[in-house]
N, C-alpha and C positions, 0 to 999 in steps of 0.2 A: 615617925622617925625618918622615913624616906623623903617626905616632903621637906622636912627640916634640913636634911643633908643637901638636897638640891638647892634650897634657898641659900644655904651657907656657901655652896660652890659658886652660885651666881654672884654673891656679894664679893667673894674673893677675886673672881675674874674681873668684876667691875673696878675693884680697887687696884688691881694690877694694871688694867688699862689706863686708869686715871694717873697712876704713878709713872707710867711709861708712855708718853704720847706716841711713840713709834710702834707700840705693840700691835695696833690695828692699822696697817699701812694701806694707803689708797692704791687702787689698781693703776698699773703703769699706763703711760700714754700709748696709743695704738701705733702700729707701723704705718707707713705711707707709701703711696706710689706702687701698689701691687700690679704686676703685669703677668699675664698667662698666655703663653705661646706654645705652639706645637714644637716638639723637639726635632731639629733637623737631622736627616740621615738616620732614621730609625725605622722600626717595623710598624709604626702606627699605634703604639701603646703607651707613649710617654708624653707628658706635658711639662714644660719648664716654667717655674714660677720665680719671680724676682721681686724684691721689695726693699724700700728704704727702711733702715733700722728705726726702731722706736726712739724718740728723743731722749727717753730715759735709759736707753741701752748704752752701756759702756763696759769695757773689760773689767774683770774682777780686780779690785785693788789688792796690792800686796799687803799682807797682814803686818801691822806695826809690831815692833819689838815689845814683847810682854815683859812684865816685871819678873824679877827672879822668883822662880817657884810657881808662877801663875801659868795657866794653860793658854797658849796663843789662840786668838779668835780666828776662825776660818775667814777667807776672803768673802766679801759681800758683793752681790750684784742686785741692781734694781730689777732687771729682767733676767729670768732664769732660762727661758726658752720661748719658742713660738709654736703655736698649734695651727695645723693646716686642716681645713674642712673642705669637703667637695659635695656638690649637688648637681643634678641634671636639670634643675629649674632655678631661675634667679631668686624666687621667693619660697622655694621648697625646703625640704629637710636636708640640712647639711651634716654630713657624717665625717667624723674625724678620720683622716687618712695618714696622719704622721705628725711627728714633732721635729723641730729643727733647732740646733744650737749653732750660731754663727762661728765660722773659723776665725782665727786671729787676724788674717788678712782682710776680713770683711769690715773690721772696725776702721780701717784706713779709708776705704771707699764709701763706708756707711751703707753698703748695699750687700745683700746676701741672696743666695739662690738655693732652690730646692726643686727636685724632680719628682713628680707624682707618677708612679708606675701603675700598670694594670688598668689602663683606660680602654674603653671599648672604641674600636676604630670607627670614625665617622659620627660619633655622638657628641653633642655640645655639652660642655661642663662649665659650671661656675665655681669659683673658689673664694674662700674667706680665710684670713690670717689674723690671729690675735696674739698679743704679747702676754706672757704669764709671769707674774711677779714672784718674788721670793716667798710670799705667803700663799701662793697658788691662786691669787686673784687674777682674773683675766680682764684684759682691756677691751674696749670696743673693737669691732672687727673692721677690716678693710676688705672690700670685695672687688673681684675682677671676673670678666667673662663676657661672652662665651668663648671657649677655646676648644678646638676640635683636633683630635689626634689623627694624622694622615700618614698612610704608609708611603715611604719614600722609595726611590728607585734602588738605593743602596743603603744598607745598614752600616752607618759609620762605626758602630761598636764592633763590627766584624772586619774592620780594615786590616788588622794584623793577620787575621785568619786568611783573608784573601791573599795577602803578601806571601805568607808561608805556603799556602796551597799552590800559588803560582810558582814558587821556587821548587817545590817538590815535583810538580808536573813538568816544569821546564827541565829539571834534571833527568827525569825519566825519558822525555822526548829526545834530549841531547844524546844520551847514551844509547838509545835505540838506533838513532841515525848513525852514531859512531860505530856500532856493531854491524849495521847493514853495509857499511863501506868496507867491511872486511878487516878492520883494525882489531888487533887482539885485545881481549879483556881478561884481566887476571882475576881468577876466581879461586878462593881458598879451597884446598882439598878437604873433602869430607870423608873421614875414615870409614864410616859405615857404608858409603856408596862405593868406595874403593874396594871394600871387602866382598862385593858381589861376585866378582870373578873368582876369588879364592873359595868362597862358599860353594858356588856351583861346580867349580873344578873338583873340589873334594867329593861332592856327591857323585860326580861322574866316575871318579877313580874307585869309589866304594860300590858302585853299581846300585845306588839307592836314589830315591826321588828327592825333590825339593818341595817343601810345603810353603805356600804363600797364603797368608790370612789378611784380607783387605779390610779388617775392622768389622764392627757390627752395625754401622749406620748405613743409610741408603745413599743414593747418588746426589741427594740435595745437600750432603755434608761435604765441605771442601776438603776435609781430611781423606775421605774416600777417594776423591778425584786425584789428590796427590799420591795416594797409595797405588792407584792404577797406573800412574806414570812410572813409578818404580817397578811395578809388575811388568811393564813393557820392556824395561832394561833386563830384568831377571829372565824373562821368557826368551829374549833374543840371545842372551848368553847361553841359556840352556839349549837352544836350538843349534848354536854353533858347536857346543860340546857334546851334543847328543844325549842330554839329560832329560828327565821327565819333571814337569811342573804340575803339582797337585794344588788346585785352587778351590777349596770348599767355601761357599758364601752363605750368608744368612738373609740376603735380599735378592729377589728375582731380577730386579733391574741391574744390580751389581753383577750378577751372573752374566747377563747379556753383554754388559759393557766389558767385563773381563774376557769373555770369549772373543770379542772383536779385537781387544788389545793384544791378546796372545796370538791370535791368527795373523794379525798384521806384523807382529814381531817375527814370527816364524817365516813369513813371506819375505820380510826384509833380510833375514839371515840366509835366504836362498834354500830353505827346506820346508816348503809348504806341505809336502807329503807327510812330514813328521808330526804335524799338528793333529791332536786328538781332542775333539770337542767334549768328550765325556770326562776329561780331566778337570774341567771347570764345571761345577755343578752346585745346585741349591740344596741346602740341608733343612733349615727351619728358621722362622723369625724369632722363636723363643730364645732368649739370651743364654740361659744355662743349659737348655737342650742342645744348642749349637756348641757350647763349650764342652759338654759331655761327649759329643761326637768327636770334636777335635782331639781331646785328650786320649780317647780310646783309639782313634785312628793313628795318633802319633806313637802310642805304645805298640800297636800291631805292626805298622809299616816301618817304623823307626827311620824317618827321613834324616838325611845327613845334613841338610841345611833348612833352617826355618826362618821365614821372613814375616814379621808382623808390622804391617804398614797401614795405618788408618786410625779410626777412633775406637778407643778401648776404655772399659770401665772396670767393674769388679773382677772381670775374667782375666785381666792382664797378668796377675801373679800366677793364676792357675796354669795357664798355657805356657808361660815362661818357665815355671818350675818343672813342668812336664818335659818341655824341650831340653832343659838342662839335665834332667835325669837320664835321658836317652843318649846324651853325649853329642847332640847336634850343635853345629855352628848357628848362632842365633843373631839376627840383625833386626832391630825394632825401630820404629819411628812413630811418634804421635805428638799431638799438641795438647794433650790432656795433662795438666800439671800434676794432678793427684796420682797418675799412673806412671809417670816417668821414673820415680824412684824404684819401682818394682822392675821395670825393664833395665835400668842401669845396674841393678844388683844381680839380675839373673841372666842377662844377655851379654854376648861378646861385644856388640857394637850397638849404639843407640843414637838415633837422630833426634836431637832435642829441639822441640818447638820449631823455630824458624828454619833450622837446617832441613827439616822434613819438607817444608814448603818450597825451599830453594832447590830441592832435588830435581824437579822437572827441568829447571833451567840448567842445572849442573850436568844432567845426563843427556839432554837433547842437544845442547849447544845452539839452540834457536836464537837468532839475533834479537827478536822482540823480547823473549824471556830474559836473556842475559842483560839487555839494556834496562829492562824493568828492575832487575835485581840490583844493578849498579846505581840506578836512580834512587831506589829505596835506601841504599847505603848513604847517599848524600843527604837525604831527609833525616836519617838517624843522626848524622853528624851535626846537622843544624840544631836538632832538638837537644843533643848532648851539650853543644856550646851554650844554648840558652839556659839549660839547667845548671851548668857549671857557673855561668855568670850570675844566676840567681843566688847560688850558694855563697859565692864570694861577696856579693853585695850585702846579703843578709848577715854574714859574719862581720863585715866591715861596719855595718850599721850598729850592730850590738857593741862592738869594741869601741868605736868612736862616738856613737850617739848623735851623729850628724843628722839633722832633719832631712837634708837633701838625699842622703842615701836611703832613708826610710821611705821617702816619697818615690824614689826610683824603684825600690823593691815592690811597693804597692802597685805602681804602674806596670811593672813587668808581670806581676802575678795576676792582677785583675783585668788588665787590658791586653797585653801581648799574648799571655798563655791562657786566656779565658776560653 
């Protein structure tokens, strides 16, 4: 029965082919004039191919109006796409590396282009291109080579990155020079830093100490460095008011840096004799062992002002709630997004993300730091303008459907903002 079924199927296929001469179409004519050259201004990993379209290649014809009630036939093309093959030998094994469908504009010039990526730098490559018909039959190939990918002095694909980087760096340099000449720079007031004097003053009036926690990371974390900058301001204010600053740390290097910071601040305040090295000490590297000491110390000594400046994780809510329970003024600052909600809920003032990093420039008034801060604001403004322009172009492209707007959006997304 199986043999009979197969025979019947073969007869039916033969009859169908005899009744419809176009059922088994011939392979399309091959493309012509294949050229392979190294892509200019790149990192040495791309080769550009260009070839003349197959003589059988033409845009899809618009479907003719179908009879009432009949299903319209889809547009027909003699060539569906082109297949690209690559080999490292002229007569070796050619591996398929991509397919390509010509754009509408390619039919006018009768030339199309394709870029082969991920080529090894300095190695010769040969390429073959075939045309694939509507029945998946492939034409004869056209071959070109060798082509060698070479690294250029400048990657043209990064041109816009270079322009934006030059604009950012130029803005920073300009504002640094501007600040060095003594011209005033307007910096927005940060409430958490303005509250330092109030918190230290309250601790002085109550005769209680100030607690400063520089986070749980080591000196290789930028948040720890930013926290020590704030510590310098807190320590200088405490020296002027005659208050005590208690700084327990969970890293030995942080302890050493904190001691130098506090000592320098007391010296700048004119009270080097009031500095006590034992107020800055090491506890433990263990996260929750350190937190257990902090909470116990806060309950026993009941500091009037607590500062949490640095990198915090699961311990953020524990120490903030403990400080809130003893009635202390709390000022926190961190760049950890997951911990910011806990500090905002439990502390009086919170430096959110970038405010924390801007604290050093805000407190020191150093021209280099102030100029860098203003230069970064210019960079943010440029990025904001680009994003706003992209949103407007995308909206207009959807509303109007103009191809020019779609092309502009693609260029902005894939080239300018890549």
